[in-house]
LOMI-330922 format. One record per residue (C-alpha): residue in three letters; x, y, z. Coordinates in steps of 0.02 Angstrom, whole numbers, plus 32768, in hexadecimal, padded with zeros to 4 digits. Example, Ala and Ser with C-alpha at 12.3 -4.5 7.8 and 13.67 -1.06 7.14 Angstrom:
- ALA,8267,7F1F,8186
- SER,82AC,7FCB,8165
% end
This chain:
- MET,24B9,CA70,2E50
- ALA,24F7,CAB5,2DAA
- VAL,24C6,CA5F,2D0A
- GLU,255F,CA36,2CA5
- PRO,2552,CA02,2BEF
- ASP,2599,C955,2BD2
- ILE,2609,C992,2B46
- GLU,26BA,C9CF,2B42
- ARG,26F5,CA7C,2B16
- PRO,275B,CA85,2A75
- GLU,2814,CAA0,2A8A
- GLN,2840,CB58,2A7C
- SER,28C7,CB91,2A06
- SER,2943,CC15,2A3A
- SER,28E4,CC95,29D1
- GLY,2844,CC7E,2A35
- SER,27CE,CBFC,29ED
- ASN,279D,CB94,2958
- LEU,2796,CC1E,28D7
- GLY,2707,CC19,285B
- LEU,26EE,CC53,27AA
- ASN,26FC,CD0C,27CE
- ARG,2772,CCFA,2860
- ARG,27F0,CC9E,27F2
- LYS,27F8,CD32,277C
- PHE,2844,CDB2,27F0
- LEU,28A3,CDBC,2893
- ILE,287C,CE39,2919
- GLY,28EC,CE46,29B0
- GLY,296F,CE9F,2A17
- GLY,2986,CF52,2A4E
- ALA,291C,CFCA,2AB1
- LEU,28B3,CFF0,2A18
- GLY,28AB,CF3C,29E1
- GLY,292D,CF3C,2957
- LEU,28E9,CF0C,28AD
- VAL,2941,CE9E,282F
- VAL,28E8,CE89,2789
- ALA,2923,CE11,2703
- TRP,293A,CE5F,2658
- ALA,28AF,CDEF,2614
- LEU,2831,CE4C,267E
- TRP,2841,CEF1,2625
- PRO,27AB,CF21,25BB
- ARG,27A3,CEE7,2507
- SER,2723,CEFC,247D
- TYR,26A3,CE79,244F
- THR,2639,CE67,23B3
- PRO,2580,CE3A,23AE
- ASN,2552,CD88,237F
- VAL,249A,CDA8,235B
- ALA,2454,CD38,22D3
- ALA,240A,CD94,223D
- THR,23B7,CD64,2199
- GLU,23EC,CDA6,20EF
- ASN,2373,CE37,20F6
- GLU,23A1,CE6B,21A9
- GLN,2429,CEE2,21DF
- ILE,2476,CEDC,228D
- PHE,2485,CF81,22EA
- GLY,24F2,CF51,237E
- ALA,24CD,CECD,2400
- PHE,241A,CEFD,2427
- LEU,23C6,CF21,2381
- LYS,23AC,CEE5,22D0
- ILE,2339,CF2F,224B
- SER,22F9,CED7,21B0
- GLU,22DD,CF21,2104
- ASP,2222,CF0E,211C
- GLY,222B,CF7C,21B8
- GLN,2226,CEF7,2240
- VAL,2282,CF37,22DA
- THR,22C3,CEA6,2344
- VAL,2305,CECE,23F1
- VAL,237E,CE52,2441
- VAL,2362,CE3F,24FD
- PRO,23E6,CDEB,256B
- GLN,2376,CDD5,2603
- SER,2303,CD40,2625
- GLU,2249,CD62,260B
- MET,21F2,CD17,26A2
- GLY,214F,CD76,2696
- GLN,219B,CE16,26D9
- GLY,218B,CE70,2632
- VAL,2242,CE85,2607
- TYR,221E,CE51,2553
- THR,21B3,CEED,2544
- VAL,21FF,CF72,25B6
- LEU,22B1,CF6A,2572
- PRO,2278,CF6A,24BB
- GLN,2205,CFFB,24E7
- ILE,229B,D062,2522
- LEU,22FB,D03C,2482
- ALA,2266,D056,240E
- ASP,223B,D0FD,245C
- GLU,22EB,D140,2442
- LEU,22F2,D0F4,2394
- GLY,224C,D141,2362
- ALA,2205,D099,232C
- ASP,2150,D06A,230B
- TRP,2124,CFF3,239A
- ARG,20BE,CF89,2321
- THR,2161,CF59,22C8
- VAL,21C3,CF2A,2366
- ALA,21ED,CE76,2390
- VAL,225E,CE27,2413
- GLU,22D5,CD94,241E
- PRO,2348,CD4F,24A6
- ALA,23FF,CD7D,249F
- PRO,2487,CCFE,247A
- ILE,2514,CCE5,24F6
- ASN,258E,CD74,24E5
- PRO,25F5,CDE1,255C
- LEU,2596,CE78,2518
- TYR,24FD,CE3E,2579
- SER,2551,CE30,2623
- ASN,24EC,CE77,26B2
- ARG,2571,CEE8,26FA
- LEU,24FD,CF3A,2777
- LEU,24CE,CE92,27C3
- ALA,2585,CE5F,27C7
- GLU,25AD,CEFB,282A
- GLN,251B,CEDA,28A0
- TRP,2554,CE27,28B7
- ALA,260B,CE58,28C8
- GLU,2612,CE34,2982
- SER,25D8,CD83,295F
- LEU,2649,CD6A,28C8
- ILE,26ED,CD93,291C
- PRO,273E,CD28,29A5
- ALA,26F3,CD2A,2A53
- GLY,2744,CDAB,2AC3
- THR,276B,CE27,2A38
- GLU,26BC,CE70,2A26
- LYS,26ED,CF1E,2A5F
- LEU,2763,CF2E,29CA
- VAL,26C8,CF3E,295D
- GLU,26BB,CFF0,299F
- ASN,2756,D015,2937
- ALA,272A,D059,288B
- ALA,27B9,CFF9,283A
- VAL,2779,CF56,2880
- ARG,26C9,CF7B,2841
- TRP,2715,CF9F,2795
- VAL,276E,CEF8,2798
- VAL,26CF,CE9C,27C9
- GLN,2670,CEED,273A
- ASN,26F5,CEC3,26BB
- VAL,2707,CE12,26FA
- ALA,264A,CE06,26E5
- ILE,2659,CE3B,262F
- ARG,26E7,CDC4,260B
- GLU,268C,CD33,265D
- GLN,25E7,CD59,2605
- PHE,2588,CD80,26A6
- MET,24DD,CD6D,2655
- VAL,2469,CD61,26EA
- THR,23B6,CD9D,2707
- ALA,239A,CDC1,27C0
- ASP,2379,CE40,2847
- SER,230A,CEB4,27DE
- THR,23A1,CEF2,277B
- SER,2360,CEE0,26C8
- ILE,2327,CF95,26B5
- PRO,23B1,CFF0,2716
- ALA,2439,CF81,26CC
- PHE,2406,CF8B,2615
- ALA,239A,D026,25FE
- GLU,242F,D091,25CC
- SER,2471,D010,2551
- PHE,23C7,D001,24FC
- LEU,23B5,D0BE,24F9
- GLU,245F,D0D1,24A7
- ALA,243B,D045,242B
- GLY,239C,D09A,23F5
- ALA,23F2,D142,23E5
- ALA,2483,D0FB,237F
- ALA,240F,D0A2,2304
- ARG,23A0,D13C,22F2
- ILE,2435,D1A8,22C5
- LEU,247A,D12B,2248
- LEU,23D0,D11D,21F4
- THR,23BB,D1DA,21F6
- LYS,2467,D1F3,21A9
- ALA,243D,D177,2120
- ALA,239D,D1D5,20F7
- ALA,23F5,D27E,2100
- THR,2479,D240,2085
- LYS,23F2,D20F,2009
- TRP,23A0,D2BA,2018
- ASP,2443,D31C,2026
- VAL,240B,D372,20C6
- ALA,2454,D380,2175
- TRP,2426,D2E7,21DA
- GLU,2402,D353,2272
- SER,2371,D3A3,2212
- CYS,2315,D2FD,21FB
- THR,228E,D2BD,2270
- VAL,2266,D20A,22A2
- GLU,21BB,D1CB,22D6
- ASN,2160,D124,22CB
- GLY,21E9,D0D3,2264
- ILE,21F1,D15E,21E1
- ILE,227E,D1DB,21BF
- SER,223A,D282,2182
- HIS,227C,D324,213C
- GLY,21F3,D396,2101
- ASP,218A,D332,2086
- LYS,2211,D2AD,2070
- LYS,21F6,D20A,20D0
- LEU,2250,D163,20D9
- ARG,222C,D0CC,2143
- PHE,22B0,D074,21AC
- GLY,22AF,CFDB,213C
- GLU,22DE,D042,20A3
- LEU,2379,D085,20FA
- VAL,23C6,CFF3,2159
- ARG,244A,CFC3,20D7
- ASP,2488,D075,20C5
- ALA,247A,D097,217F
- ILE,24FD,D018,21B4
- THR,257F,D071,2148
- GLN,2567,D115,21A5
- SER,25D3,D150,2237
- LEU,259A,D187,22E2
- PRO,25C1,D22D,2337
- ASP,261B,D227,23DD
- PRO,25C0,D233,2451
- VAL,251E,D1EE,240B
- PRO,2495,D26E,2433
- LEU,23F2,D234,2481
- ARG,2349,D27B,2455
- PRO,2309,D307,24C5
- ALA,22A0,D2C3,2554
- GLY,21EC,D2AB,2523
- THR,220D,D2A5,2468
- GLY,21DC,D1EF,2458
- ASN,212B,D1AF,2465
- LEU,2146,D106,24BA
- ILE,2192,D123,2567
- GLY,210A,D12D,25E9
- GLN,208B,D0D7,2579
- ASP,2035,D02E,2591
- VAL,2070,CFE9,24EB
- PRO,2039,CF35,24C4
- ARG,20AC,CEB4,2514
- LEU,2117,CE5D,2491
- ASP,210B,CDB4,24E7
- LEU,2051,CDB9,2509
- PRO,2000,CD8A,2461
- SER,2061,CCE7,2451
- LYS,2039,CCBB,2505
- LEU,1F81,CCDA,24E8
- ASP,1F74,CC74,2448
- GLY,1FE5,CBE8,2487
- SER,206E,CC00,2408
- ALA,20EF,CC37,248A
- ASN,2171,CBB0,24A6
- PHE,21A6,CB7C,2553
- ALA,2224,CAF1,2573
- GLY,2198,CA73,2586
- ASP,2150,CAA2,24DC
- ILE,21E9,CA6B,247A
- ARG,21C9,C9D7,2408
- LEU,2256,C988,23A3
- PRO,2256,C8F1,232E
- ASP,226A,C84B,238B
- MET,2260,C8A4,2434
- VAL,2244,C845,24D6
- PHE,2215,C880,2584
- ALA,226B,C86E,262C
- ALA,2239,C87B,26E2
- ILE,22B4,C882,2773
- ARG,22C6,C852,282A
- GLN,2345,C89D,28A0
- GLY,2369,C868,2952
- PRO,235F,C8CC,29F4
- ILE,23B9,C972,2A05
- GLY,246F,C957,2A34
- ASP,2500,C8E7,2A05
- THR,2491,C869,29AB
- ARG,24B6,C7DF,292F
- LEU,244A,C765,28CF
- LYS,2457,C6BB,2926
- SER,23E0,C647,28C9
- PHE,2343,C639,285F
- ASN,22D3,C5B4,2815
- ARG,22DF,C5C0,2758
- ALA,226C,C52A,2740
- GLY,21DA,C58C,2787
- ALA,21EB,C614,2703
- SER,21EA,C598,2674
- LYS,2132,C577,2694
- ILE,2103,C62A,2668
- THR,20C5,C642,25B6
- GLY,2135,C6BE,255C
- PHE,21CB,C6A8,25CF
- ILE,2271,C6AD,2570
- ASP,2308,C6B7,25E2
- VAL,2358,C6EF,2685
- VAL,23E1,C771,2698
- GLU,2444,C777,273A
- GLY,249C,C80E,2782
- ASP,2504,C810,2820
- LYS,2477,C860,2883
- TRP,23DF,C841,2815
- ILE,2388,C7C5,27A6
- ALA,231F,C7EA,270C
- ALA,22A3,C781,26AD
- VAL,228B,C79E,25F2
- ALA,21EA,C773,2598
- THR,217F,C7A1,2503
- ASN,211F,C81B,2573
- TRP,2142,C871,2618
- TRP,20B6,C81D,2677
- ALA,20FA,C772,264E
- ALA,21A9,C7A9,2680
- ASN,216C,C7E8,2728
- ARG,2109,C748,2749
- ALA,21A2,C6E2,271C
- LEU,2203,C73D,27A4
- ASP,217B,C711,2821
- LYS,218B,C65A,27F1
- MET,2248,C65C,27FE
- SER,2240,C694,28B5
- PRO,22ED,C6E5,28B5
- VAL,234C,C6E2,295A
- PHE,23C4,C76E,2989
- GLU,2448,C775,2A10
- THR,246D,C819,2A69
- ARG,2509,C831,2AD1
- GLY,2522,C8B7,2B54
- PHE,24AB,C943,2B7E
- MET,23F5,C92E,2B48
- ALA,2384,C9C6,2B40
- ASP,2315,C9D1,2BD9
- SER,22B5,CA6B,2C11
- GLU,22D2,CA50,2CCB
- LYS,238D,CA4B,2CAA
- ILE,2380,CAE1,2C36
- ASP,2323,CB44,2CBC
- THR,23A6,CB14,2D3E
- ALA,2436,CB43,2CCB
- LEU,23EA,CBED,2CA6
- GLN,23C5,CC0E,2D5D
- GLU,2473,CBE0,2D96
- ALA,24C2,CC46,2D0B
- LEU,2459,CCD9,2D43
- ASP,2480,CCC5,2DFC
- ASP,2531,CC83,2DFC
- GLY,2577,CC8F,2D4C
- LEU,25EF,CD10,2D08
- GLY,2596,CDA5,2CBC
- ILE,25DF,CE08,2C2C
- ARG,25A9,CEBF,2C2C
- PHE,2570,CF03,2B84
- VAL,2514,CFA1,2BBB
- SER,254E,D017,2C42
- ARG,2512,D0C6,2C6D
- GLY,253E,D125,2D09
- GLU,2564,D0C5,2DA8
- THR,24EA,D049,2DF7
- LYS,2556,D021,2E8E
- GLY,2511,D074,2F29
- ALA,2469,D09A,2EDA
- PHE,2413,D003,2F27
- THR,23D6,CFF8,2FDA
- LYS,2360,CF7D,302B
- GLU,22D3,CFFD,302B
- ASN,22D7,D039,2F78
- VAL,22F2,CF99,2F12
- LEU,2274,CF3E,2EA6
- GLN,22AD,CE9A,2E5A
- ALA,2255,CE26,2DDF
- ARG,2285,CD87,2D84
- TYR,2243,CD55,2CDA
- HIS,224E,CCBC,2C6B
- ALA,2232,CC92,2BB3
- ASP,222B,CBE4,2B69
- ALA,227B,CBB6,2AC4
- ALA,220F,CBF1,2A33
- LEU,21F0,CB99,298D
- HIS,21EB,CBE4,28DF
- ALA,215F,CB75,289A
- PRO,214D,CBC6,27EE
- ILE,20C6,CB82,277A
- GLU,2149,CB31,2709
- THR,21B4,CAAE,2760
- ARG,2268,CA96,2726
- THR,2262,CA61,2670
- ALA,22E5,CA4D,25E8
- THR,22F4,C9FB,253E
- ALA,239A,C9C2,24F5
- GLU,23E4,C969,245F
- TYR,2495,C924,2459
- LYS,24E4,C8FB,23B1
- ASP,258D,C906,235D
- GLY,25E2,C92F,2401
- GLY,2578,C9CA,2420
- LEU,24DD,C9F2,2486
- GLU,2447,CA5F,2461
- ILE,23DC,CA8D,24F7
- TRP,2337,CAEA,2509
- MET,2310,CB2D,25B7
- ALA,22DF,CBC7,2619
- THR,2370,CC09,267E
- GLN,239F,CCAA,26D7
- ALA,2458,CC7F,26C3
- PRO,2473,CC3C,2612
- VAL,2530,CC33,261C
- ALA,2526,CBCE,26BC
- ALA,24A7,CB5B,2668
- VAL,251E,CB3C,25D7
- GLN,25AC,CB1C,2650
- ALA,2543,CA9F,26B2
- ALA,2516,CA3F,2614
- ALA,25C9,CA40,25D3
- ARG,260D,CA08,267B
- ALA,2591,C978,2682
- LEU,25CA,C938,25D8
- ASN,2682,C96A,25EA
- ILE,267B,C9CD,2548
- ALA,26B0,CA7F,251E
- GLN,2633,CB09,253F
- ASP,2633,CB3C,2489
- ARG,25EB,CA90,2460
- VAL,254C,CABE,24BF
- THR,24C5,CB27,246A
- LEU,2442,CB70,24DE
- TYR,2398,CBAC,24A3
- PRO,2352,CC1C,252E
- MET,2297,CC00,2545
- LEU,220C,CC65,2592
- SER,21F7,CC3B,2649
- GLY,2152,CC09,2698
- GLY,2179,CC6E,2733
- SER,2218,CC5E,2798
- PHE,222A,CCD1,282F
- ASP,22E5,CCA8,2818
- ARG,22CA,CBEC,280F
- ASN,231E,CBEC,2764
- LEU,23C5,CC1D,27AE
- ASP,23D4,CB63,27D2
- ASN,241F,CB08,273B
- ASP,242E,CA57,277E
- ILE,23B0,CA1D,26FC
- ALA,2426,CA50,266F
- GLY,24A7,C9CE,26A5
- GLN,2421,C94B,26C2
- VAL,23CC,C95B,2619
- ALA,2476,C960,25C3
- LYS,24A7,C8B6,260C
- ILE,23FE,C86A,25E3
- ALA,2402,C8AA,252F
- LYS,24B1,C866,2513
- GLN,2487,C7BA,2557
- MET,23E4,C7B0,24F4
- GLY,2430,C7EE,2451
- ARG,2390,C849,2427
- PRO,2337,C8EA,245E
- VAL,22F7,C8E5,2511
- GLN,2283,C956,2572
- LEU,229D,C950,262F
- VAL,2214,C994,26A1
- TRP,2221,C998,275E
- SER,2180,C968,27B7
- ARG,2136,C9E7,282F
- ALA,2173,C97E,28C1
- GLU,2225,C97B,287B
- ASP,2220,CA36,285E
- LEU,21ED,CA59,2912
- MET,225F,C9D6,2962
- HIS,22F9,CA13,2905
- ASP,22DD,CACE,2906
- HIS,2361,CB4D,2936
- TYR,22F8,CB99,29BF
- ARG,22F0,CC48,2A04
- ALA,235E,CC38,2A9C
- PRO,230A,CC14,2B43
- SER,233F,CC95,2BC4
- GLN,2327,CCD8,2C72
- ALA,2337,CD8A,2CB1
- ARG,234E,CDE3,2D54
- LEU,2328,CE9C,2D5D
- ASP,2351,CF09,2DF4
- ALA,231B,CFBE,2E02
- ALA,2343,D042,2E83
- MET,22B0,D0BA,2E98
- GLY,22C8,D16F,2ECC
- LYS,2252,D1F9,2F00
- GLY,21BB,D219,2E94
- GLY,21C7,D16B,2E4A
- ARG,2265,D192,2DE9
- VAL,22D2,D0FD,2DB8
- GLU,237E,D125,2DFC
- ALA,23D4,D087,2DC0
- LEU,23AC,CFEB,2D5E
- GLN,240C,CF48,2D52
- ILE,23DB,CEC6,2CCF
- LYS,2425,CE18,2CC8
- ILE,23FA,CDA0,2C3B
- ALA,2424,CCE6,2C43
- ALA,2422,CC99,2B95
- PRO,248F,CC33,2B20
- PRO,2502,CC91,2AA8
- SER,2485,CC76,2A1D
- ALA,24CF,CCEB,299A
- ARG,257E,CCA7,29AE
- GLU,253C,CBF6,29A4
- GLN,24DC,CC1F,2905
- VAL,2574,CC6D,28B3
- ARG,25D4,CBCC,28D3
- ARG,254E,CB67,287A
- LEU,252F,CBE2,27EE
- PHE,25DF,CC13,27BC
- ASP,2653,CB92,280A
- GLY,25EC,CAFA,27D7
- GLU,25E2,CAB6,2889
- ASP,2554,CA41,28B7
- THR,24DE,CA6D,2945
- VAL,253E,CA11,29CD
- THR,25E8,CA54,2999
- ALA,25A3,CB05,298E
- MET,255A,CAF9,2A3E
- ARG,25FB,CAAD,2A7E
- SER,266E,CB2E,2A30
- THR,260D,CBC2,2A78
- ILE,25F9,CB87,2B2C
- GLY,2616,CC1B,2B9D
- ASP,261F,CC9B,2B11
- ALA,25D3,CD45,2B32
- ASP,2557,CD7D,2AAE
- ILE,2523,CE31,2A97
- LYS,2489,CDFA,2A37
- ALA,244A,CD9E,2AD1
- VAL,2426,CE4A,2B1C
- ALA,23E0,CE96,2A7B
- GLY,235E,CF1B,2A9B
- LEU,239D,CF46,2B49
- ASP,23F6,CFE8,2B1D
- VAL,2365,D02D,2B85
- PRO,2315,D0C9,2B35
- TYR,22DE,D110,2BDC
- ASP,233C,D19C,2C32
- ILE,2388,D132,2CBC
- ALA,242E,D17A,2CF1
- ASN,2478,D0DB,2D39
- LEU,2463,D03D,2CD1
- THR,24BD,CF98,2CB8
- VAL,2490,CF06,2C45
- ASP,24ED,CE61,2C56
- HIS,24E9,CDBE,2BF5
- HIS,2501,CD1E,2C58
- SER,252D,CC95,2BDD
- ALA,24D8,CBEC,2BF8
- PHE,24DE,CB44,2BA3
- VAL,242C,CB07,2B7E
- GLY,244B,CA72,2B0D
- VAL,23D7,CAA5,2A7F
- PRO,240B,CAFB,29DD
- THR,23D7,CBB2,29D9
- GLY,23DA,CC3A,2955
- ASN,2380,CCCC,2904
- TRP,22C5,CCDB,2921
- ARG,2257,CD6B,28EC
- SER,2298,CDFF,2954
- ASN,2316,CD8B,29AA
- ALA,2338,CDAF,2A62
- HIS,22D5,CE52,2A54
- SER,223A,CDE4,2A60
- SER,2260,CDA7,2B10
- ASN,22CB,CE36,2B50
- ILE,2248,CEBB,2B2D
- PHE,21C7,CE4E,2B83
- TYR,2238,CE52,2C1C
- LEU,225E,CF0C,2C13
- GLU,21B1,CF50,2BEB
- SER,215C,CEDE,2C69
- PHE,21D7,CF18,2CEE
- ILE,21BB,CFCE,2CC1
- ASP,2102,CFB2,2CE5
- GLU,2130,CF62,2D8B
- LEU,2196,CFFC,2DB6
- ALA,2106,D06D,2D85
- ALA,2092,D00C,2DF8
- LYS,210F,D017,2E87
- ALA,211E,D0D3,2E6C
- GLY,2061,D0E8,2E62
- ILE,206F,D13D,2DB7
- GLU,2007,D10B,2D21
- PRO,2073,D0B2,2C9F
- LEU,206E,D135,2C14
- SER,20A1,D1C4,2C86
- PHE,2126,D157,2CD5
- ARG,2174,D135,2C2B
- MET,2163,D1E6,2BEB
- GLN,21C2,D22F,2C7E
- MET,2258,D1C7,2C44
- MET,224C,D1F6,2B8B
- ASN,22BA,D291,2B8D
- ASN,232C,D252,2B02
- GLN,22B1,D1EB,2A9C
- PRO,223C,D262,2A3F
- ARG,220B,D1E5,29B8
- LEU,21E1,D15C,2A34
- ALA,2185,D1DA,2AA2
- ARG,211D,D20F,2A0E
- CYS,20EE,D15A,29EE
- LEU,20B8,D149,2AA4
- THR,204A,D1E3,2AA3
- GLY,2007,D1B6,29F8
- VAL,1FD0,D107,2A28
- ALA,1F86,D147,2ACB
- ALA,1F17,D1BF,2A6A
- MET,1EE9,D13B,29E7
- ALA,1EBE,D0B3,2A65
- GLY,1E66,D123,2AE3
- TRP,1EE4,D0FD,2B6A
- ASP,1E91,D100,2C14
- GLY,1F2B,D0E7,2C7F
- GLY,1F1D,D02B,2C8C
- LEU,1ED4,D045,2D39
- ASP,1E38,D007,2D92
- SER,1E39,CF5D,2D3C
- SER,1E25,CFAE,2C90
- GLY,1E89,CF25,2C3A
- GLN,1EF7,CF9C,2BD7
- GLY,1FB2,CF85,2BCF
- MET,203D,CFDB,2B70
- ALA,20EE,CFBE,2B37
- CYS,2168,D012,2AC1
- HIS,220B,CFEC,2A6A
- SER,228C,D034,29F4
- MET,22E4,CFBA,2980
- ARG,235E,CFD2,28F0
- GLY,2328,D086,28D5
- GLY,226D,D063,28E2
- TYR,21F8,D091,2971
- ILE,2155,D045,29AD
- ALA,20DC,D058,2A3D
- VAL,2052,CFD8,2A5C
- ILE,1FB5,CFD8,2AC7
- ALA,1F57,CF34,2AE2
- SER,1EAB,CF1E,2B2D
- ALA,1EA0,CE71,2B7B
- SER,1E50,CE09,2C02
- ARG,1E58,CD58,2C42
- GLY,1DB8,CCF5,2C3A
- ALA,1D7E,CC43,2C50
- SER,1DBE,CC13,2BA4
- GLY,1E69,CC64,2BBB
- LEU,1EAC,CD09,2B79
- ALA,1E37,CD81,2B20
- VAL,1E8E,CE0F,2AC4
- ARG,1E0B,CE8C,2A8C
- ARG,1E77,CF08,2A2B
- ILE,1F2C,CF31,2A05
- SER,1F5F,CFE0,29D0
- ALA,200A,D018,2994
- THR,205C,D0BA,295F
- VAL,20F7,D0A2,28F5
- ASP,2186,D10E,28B6
- ILE,21F2,D0BA,2831
- GLY,222E,D154,27D4
- ARG,2200,D170,271E
- ILE,218B,D0E6,26E6
- ILE,21A9,D09C,263A
- HIS,2110,D02B,262B
- PRO,208C,D056,26B0
- ASP,2025,CFB9,269B
- ILE,20B9,CF43,26AB
- ALA,20F5,CFA4,2744
- ARG,2049,CF93,2792
- GLN,2043,CEDA,2768
- GLN,20EC,CEBD,27BB
- ILE,20C2,CF1D,2859
- GLU,2019,CEC8,2865
- GLY,2067,CE1E,2843
- GLY,20EA,CE41,28C7
- ILE,2061,CE6C,2944
- VAL,2008,CDC8,2920
- PHE,20AF,CD6E,2931
- GLY,20CC,CDC6,29D8
- LEU,201F,CD92,2A13
- ALA,2046,CCDE,29E2
- MET,20E7,CCEC,2A47
- ALA,2084,CD29,2ADE
- LEU,200D,CC95,2AD2
- GLY,2080,CC0B,2A95
- SER,20FD,CBED,2A08
- ALA,216C,CB9B,2A8B
- THR,21A1,CAF0,2AC3
- ARG,21E9,CA94,2B56
- PHE,2263,CA02,2B44
- GLN,2267,C951,2B85
- ASN,22E0,C8C2,2B5C
- GLY,2336,C926,2AD4
- LEU,2296,C953,2A77
- PRO,2221,C9E9,2A7C
- THR,2176,C9C7,2AC6
- ALA,2126,CA28,2A35
- LYS,2121,C9B8,299B
- ARG,2089,C9FB,293E
- LEU,2042,CAA7,291D
- ARG,1FB3,CA7D,2993
- ASP,2032,CA71,2A20
- LEU,2065,CB29,2A0E
- SER,1FC6,CB7E,2A51
- LEU,1FC7,CBF4,29BD
- PRO,1F35,CC6F,29B0
- ARG,1EB2,CC44,292F
- LEU,1E72,CCC3,28B3
- ALA,1DD3,CCDD,2919
- GLU,1E40,CD07,29B0
- ILE,1EA2,CD91,2959
- PRO,1E5E,CE36,2999
- PRO,1E45,CED5,2934
- ILE,1EEF,CF25,2916
- GLN,1F03,CFE1,2901
- ILE,1FA4,D026,28B7
- GLU,1FD3,D0DA,2899
- PHE,2077,D111,2849
- ILE,20CB,D1B4,2876
- ARG,20F8,D217,27DA
- SER,21B4,D22A,27D1
- GLU,223C,D258,2756
- GLU,22C1,D1FA,27B6
- GLU,231C,D171,2757
- PRO,22B3,D0D2,2742
- VAL,22DC,D045,27B8
- GLY,22BB,CF8B,27BF
- TYR,2215,CF6A,2812
- GLU,21F3,CEB1,27F5
- GLU,2210,CE84,28AC
- LEU,21E0,CF26,2903
- GLY,212D,CEF1,2927
- VAL,215D,CE58,298E
- PRO,21B4,CE87,2A32
- ALA,213B,CF02,2A85
- VAL,209D,CE98,2A73
- ALA,20BC,CE15,2AFB
- PRO,20E6,CE95,2B83
- ALA,2052,CF01,2B50
- VAL,1FDF,CE69,2B62
- ALA,2031,CE37,2C07
- ASN,201D,CEE7,2C49
- ALA,1F67,CEE8,2C11
- LEU,1F49,CE45,2C6E
- PHE,1F96,CE91,2D0A
- SER,1F22,CF26,2CF8
- ALA,1E8D,CEB2,2CE3
- THR,1EB5,CE30,2D67
- GLY,1F3F,CE6F,2DD8
- VAL,1FA7,CDD6,2DAB
- ARG,2055,CDF2,2D67
- LEU,208F,CD6E,2CEA
- ARG,214B,CD66,2CD8
- GLN,2166,CCDA,2C5B
- LEU,2154,CCBB,2BA1
- PRO,20E0,CC75,2B6C
- LEU,2074,CCD1,2BEA
- PHE,2014,CC36,2C1D
- GLY,20A7,CBBF,2C0E
- GLU,2100,CB62,2C97
- VAL,214E,CBCD,2D1E
- SER,2206,CBA6,2D32
% end
């Protein structure tokens, strides 16, 4: 029996659906080519930087300012979540500028269209435009519109490993422009040709004449730039490819770095919050008298779906909530894992599938004798960063100031303004360092909550979600199920492959929340039945399989879902690479050889495979050796992983993980290694846990101890080798995650003969 959500679909307008922030800005429709009508307001226009500067600083465009004492401050529009963006992007600029790294500092960018992440907007275009028009994104004009809408709407978002590929060129050009202006200023003083001057370590030279950047800044801003602005010859700088000191590290080590929870303002109070079960929930009642007995308790603030206690310290506020015993009422569908499993299964077996990948012709390739079929399942996964959702706010004189970590600052401002019914320009956001995220900080609900609390209290308030609140009201990685069918030919060759993924339209749902301001229930409701290309992310299969189809079967699961480190790649590659091993076993071919015979058009991925095999001493994964492999290409990066694992009395024992990686030209080797290694640990955590089931509208995981995360002593030695490359640098922050779980699962099959087809590996079997 199908599981139907107890909520109604929204009424559809004649133009297709409830159009969101970006969808309202242009209309696509009609004609064989999808006629395009663009309002005049969409056409590009110029914007000016709004970087703050002191009297002795000069602004050189949107990304750079230099002081008269030689301090070079780089303005970074991406959220620093530990991934090193506050170092790598300044390193690109400083290298082209010719700066002395010891004089380089960094600060977060203000909100401005100049900082829009156009690359991410293009990658998210299928989710941003109305359902059913996704194929129009293949049109160059439509992509141009999406990018320009993104600029107009200040699409400042950090996600999907786009920081380097989206902004490297802008930082390179900013460094080049400032270097030329400074050089021209020096050349004017010396009456020489500017092209004859050299720049190194923050000094302009011509023969014996030398001037520092700080001595030239006032004259430099009066100079003009050539068109085009020439870049330095490759290799001229001395910073790219070097492990320069991280700019955010010293303050984190000495404790001076400010996170949202570190903010202290005069007369500030602290708030804790309770929210009801997932779904259409409202606050029904609470016992205020119980809270009054708590020392330090000040007041209660009620929202439609939450209640907050305010006290002189957070602990008192949280205890006050316990004493108030709030009661919530939930109408309609309540999250339940058995119902979720049933919904996914029925969507997979009986639901409409939308085809996103098609090669060759799979019809007729399958017979009863040559088919291998497998079904896989992944539970919803939690972000669980070290820092729970935290924000500090002060409301006065009709305006709001807010301090919080966010990957979408414009959306955070909009959420706060919407909560108070004030104009967006009355909200000032101070972007903070993030204590981890894994895309958790794309959720800005806390901005509206703290805004309401601050206004009612009339004094600064710091709101901190408890760990339980953070886990119970996460925007989870979507649960999913998969069915893979392969037709095997002679010699073990895969003649055809069909992949079907049942999952909610997570990306489209997230866009509704992030840009249209919809709450979790409305976003789930308005995307019921939508096809989502990101649900099949990672399944543009790299293997030379002539006949291939990949379908998404949309399912309603009743829990809010969204971005998670590596998104659907994390589960989809587990499905694909585990199944490839199953096919290798059926063909009687060892897994490396089986993969290599299908690598005709993937030289970089093939090199990773052979490289990791040599590094790890690959023995074929046969004869209960406990070795397993997997590989993946993602956003221009390539990785192959070999895990050595076994299952003992105490559970899973992973002895070693080896990886060979190709991410193009590496800007900061140590940060790249940290991110790949961190991704591997994250992938191992995903294999072991990081997930939750649901019962009565709540996740069963409410504490970190419920997540079965590996402890430090259980992290095996990790070997990483990078392939030297002069290809363009790519985003690598998520690349280490997807291939780990299938490599471990394949290793366990090698060791025990047992094939595990669910994530987490030792979780419940659906």
